[in-house]
C-alpha positions as CSV (number, residue, x, y, z in Angstrom):
1,M,164.6,44.4,60.6
2,T,166.8,47.4,61.2
3,D,166.9,49.5,64.4
4,H,165.0,52.4,62.8
5,Q,162.3,50.0,61.5
6,T,162.0,48.3,64.9
7,H,161.7,51.8,66.6
8,A,159.0,52.9,64.1
9,R,156.9,49.8,64.5
10,R,157.2,49.8,68.3
11,W,156.1,53.4,68.4
12,A,153.2,53.0,66.0
13,S,152.0,49.8,67.8
14,A,152.3,51.3,71.3
15,L,150.5,54.5,70.1
16,I,147.3,52.6,69.4
17,T,147.4,50.0,72.1
18,D,148.7,51.5,75.4
19,T,149.4,55.1,76.4
20,S,151.8,54.2,79.2
21,T,153.8,51.9,76.9
22,V,154.1,54.7,74.3
23,L,155.0,57.2,77.0
24,D,157.8,54.9,78.1
25,L,159.4,55.3,74.7
26,Y,159.9,59.0,75.5
27,A,162.7,60.4,77.7
28,D,161.6,62.2,80.8
29,D,163.1,65.5,79.6
30,L,161.5,65.1,76.2
31,V,160.1,66.7,73.2
32,F,159.6,70.2,72.0
33,D,162.3,71.8,74.1
34,D,162.7,74.6,71.6
35,H,159.2,75.8,72.8
36,R,160.1,76.0,76.5
37,D,161.3,79.6,76.5
38,R,158.3,81.2,74.8
39,D,154.6,80.8,74.6
40,H,153.4,77.8,72.8
41,V,150.1,76.8,71.2
42,L,147.9,75.2,73.8
43,D,147.7,71.9,71.8
44,T,151.4,71.6,71.6
45,A,152.7,69.2,74.3
46,I,156.1,70.1,75.7
47,T,156.3,67.7,78.6
48,K,155.4,64.0,79.2
49,D,152.5,65.1,81.4
50,E,151.1,67.3,78.6
51,L,151.7,64.6,76.0
52,A,149.9,61.8,77.8
53,P,146.3,63.0,77.3
54,R,147.0,63.9,73.7
55,L,148.3,60.3,73.0
56,A,145.6,58.5,75.0
57,V,142.9,59.0,72.4
58,Y,144.8,56.9,69.9
59,S,144.7,53.8,72.1
60,N,140.9,54.0,72.5
61,R,139.2,50.7,71.7
62,D,135.6,51.7,72.3
63,L,134.0,52.3,69.0
64,G,130.8,53.7,70.6
65,N,132.3,56.6,72.6
66,G,133.0,59.0,69.6
67,A,136.8,59.1,70.2
68,G,137.2,56.6,67.3
69,I,139.4,53.6,66.7
70,H,142.8,54.7,65.4
71,E,145.3,52.8,63.3
72,F,148.8,54.0,62.4
73,R,150.6,52.0,59.7
74,V,154.3,52.6,59.2
75,D,154.7,53.0,55.4
76,E,158.5,53.7,55.5
77,S,161.2,54.7,58.0
78,Y,164.6,56.1,57.5
79,P,167.6,56.6,59.8
80,L,169.2,60.0,59.9
81,P,172.3,61.3,61.6
82,G,171.2,63.0,64.8
83,V,172.7,65.5,67.2
84,N,176.0,64.6,68.9
85,G,176.2,61.3,67.1
86,L,172.9,60.1,68.4
87,P,170.4,58.6,65.9
88,S,167.2,60.1,64.7
89,V,164.4,58.4,62.7
90,V,161.9,59.7,60.2
91,I,158.7,57.7,60.0
92,L,156.2,58.0,57.1
93,W,152.9,56.7,58.2
94,S,149.2,56.3,57.3
95,W,146.4,56.9,59.7
96,T,142.8,55.7,59.8
97,G,140.2,56.9,62.3
98,E,137.0,54.9,62.4
99,G,133.9,56.0,64.2
100,L,135.1,59.6,64.9
101,E,132.5,62.0,66.2
102,S,134.8,64.9,65.2
103,Y,138.2,65.6,63.7
104,R,140.1,68.6,64.9
105,G,136.8,70.1,66.1
106,V,135.0,69.5,62.8
107,P,132.0,67.1,63.1
108,A,132.8,63.8,61.4
109,G,129.6,61.9,62.1
110,G,131.2,58.6,62.8
111,R,132.9,58.5,59.4
112,M,136.1,56.6,58.6
113,L,138.9,59.1,57.8
114,T,142.4,58.5,56.5
115,T,145.4,60.6,55.8
116,R,149.2,60.4,55.9
117,G,151.9,62.0,57.9
118,I,155.5,62.1,58.9
119,T,157.2,62.1,62.3
120,W,160.8,62.8,63.2
121,H,162.3,61.4,66.4
122,Q,165.6,62.4,67.9
123,L,166.7,59.5,70.1
124,D,169.0,59.4,73.2
125,S,171.7,56.8,73.8
126,L,169.1,54.4,75.3
127,G,166.8,54.8,72.2
128,R,164.3,57.0,73.9
129,I,162.6,59.8,72.1
130,T,164.0,63.2,73.2
131,R,162.4,65.4,70.5
132,E,159.5,64.8,68.1
133,V,158.1,66.7,65.2
134,T,155.0,65.5,63.5
135,Y,153.1,66.8,60.5
136,W,149.6,65.5,59.5
137,N,148.3,66.1,56.0
138,D,144.9,67.4,57.3
139,T,143.9,69.1,54.0
140,P,142.2,66.1,52.3
141,V,140.5,65.1,55.6
142,L,139.1,68.6,56.2
143,Q,138.0,68.8,52.6
144,E,136.2,65.5,52.9
145,L,134.4,66.9,55.9
146,G,133.2,69.9,53.9
147,I,135.8,72.6,54.9
148,P,136.3,74.7,51.7
149,I,140.1,74.6,51.6
150,V,141.5,75.7,48.2
151,T,144.4,73.6,46.9
152,P,145.5,75.3,43.7
153,E,147.9,73.6,41.3
154,Y,150.5,76.2,41.2
155,W,152.7,74.2,38.9
156,V,150.2,74.1,36.1
157,E,151.2,76.2,33.1
158,G,149.1,79.4,33.0
159,F,148.1,79.3,36.7
160,D,147.0,82.9,37.7
161,P,147.3,83.6,41.4
162,A,144.7,86.4,41.0
163,T,142.1,83.6,40.6
164,L,142.5,83.0,44.4
165,A,141.4,86.5,45.3
166,G,137.7,85.6,44.8
167,A,138.0,82.2,46.4
């Protein structure tokens, strides 16, 4: 197994088993440092202290408390050249949440939900995460929960953007 695969699997495993273990994978001066000099969205963690409660939900193992049981599966990972010769890793993953009372504030009624996402990690010389960017594909999950999100097929011949005006 390559270093990037080991990193990806260690991160995904720690994420769903133990919050302090996953936090140990992050450098103390971590993450969204490009947000430090301006306002940031309240749900965007920019320090380890802010990150801890956001990651804690993923290691929940009590199916009855509404927080859900979460699984992250690493589908693929790729090494990338990083900043100043330090490595970075891109992780493509699949997520399943079982027994969720809500998802992003939308009632889920205990349903099992799945989606995919991608996470990029910049690593330091010790292999700790110094920056992270994650994108979830929320659209199919929110549609499944009844949120009327329009996903037009722009590439289909004859698509007329004016059809969206009434949507």
